[in-house]
C-alpha positions in Angstrom: -24.0 18.2 -13.8 -21.5 16.2 -15.9 -21.1 12.6 -15.0 -17.6 11.5 -13.9 -16.4 8.6 -16.1 -15.8 5.3 -14.3 -12.4 3.7 -14.5 -12.6 0.6 -16.7 -10.1 -1.8 -15.2 -10.4 -4.4 -18.0 -9.2 -1.9 -20.7 -6.5 -0.1 -18.8 -3.3 -1.6 -17.4 -2.6 1.1 -14.8 -3.9 4.1 -13.0 -2.1 6.9 -11.2 -3.7 8.5 -8.1 -2.7 11.2 -5.6 -3.7 10.2 -2.1 -3.8 12.1 1.2 -5.4 9.7 3.8 -4.9 10.6 7.5 -3.9 7.8 9.8 -7.1 7.8 11.7 -9.2 7.4 8.5 -7.0 4.5 7.3 -7.4 2.8 10.7 -11.0 2.1 9.7 -9.6 -0.7 7.5 -8.2 -2.4 10.6 -11.5 -1.9 12.4 -13.4 -3.5 9.6 -15.5 -0.5 8.7 -13.7 0.2 5.4 -12.6 -2.2 2.7 -12.2 0.0 -0.4 -10.7 3.4 -1.3 -12.5 5.7 -3.6 -10.2 8.2 -5.3 -9.8 10.1 -8.6 -7.0 9.3 -11.0 -4.8 12.2 -12.2 -6.8 12.2 -15.4 -10.1 12.7 -13.5 -11.6 9.2 -13.5 -13.2 7.8 -10.4 -11.3 4.7 -9.1 -12.2 2.2 -6.4 -9.7 -0.3 -5.2 -9.1 -2.5 -2.1 -7.8 -0.5 0.9 -5.4 -3.2 2.0 -3.1 -2.7 -1.0 -2.0 0.6 0.7 -0.8 -1.1 3.9 2.9 -1.1 3.0 2.7 2.7 2.7 1.1 3.7 6.0 3.1 6.0 8.2 2.3 7.7 11.5 0.7 10.5 9.5 -1.3 8.3 7.2 -0.8 7.7 3.5 0.4 10.5 1.3 1.7 10.6 -2.2 1.3 9.7 -5.8 0.8 6.0 -6.5 0.7 3.8 -9.7 -1.6 0.9 -9.4 -1.3 -1.9 -12.1 -3.9 -4.4 -13.1 -3.8 -7.7 -15.0 -5.7 -8.6 -18.1 -8.8 -9.5 -16.1 -8.7 -6.1 -14.3 -7.5 -7.5 -11.0 -4.9 -5.8 -8.9 -1.4 -6.7 -9.8 1.0 -4.2 -8.1 1.3 -0.8 -6.6 4.2 1.6 -6.3 4.8 5.0 -4.8 6.0 7.5 -7.4 
C-alpha cells in the first residue's frame, strides 16, 4: 500500500481542501472531544489543522465547501477563506 505524503506546513504557504462535515460531527469540537480536523488536500496530501478555525463557516447543515488555508513562515495558521 502506498504511503500518503504528509503535508509539510513549513515549506508550503497554503493548502486547499474540500470539506463535508455534518453539524453533529463538528459539535464534537464544542463538547471537547475533537480539536483537530484530518482532511486531504486537493492534491492528495494528508492535512491536520485546528478544528476551531472552521467556526465562522458552520451552518445548520455543518461545514461544506472548498477552503484555502494559509500558513506563516513557521507553518502556523494564518488565515482561512471559503472558495
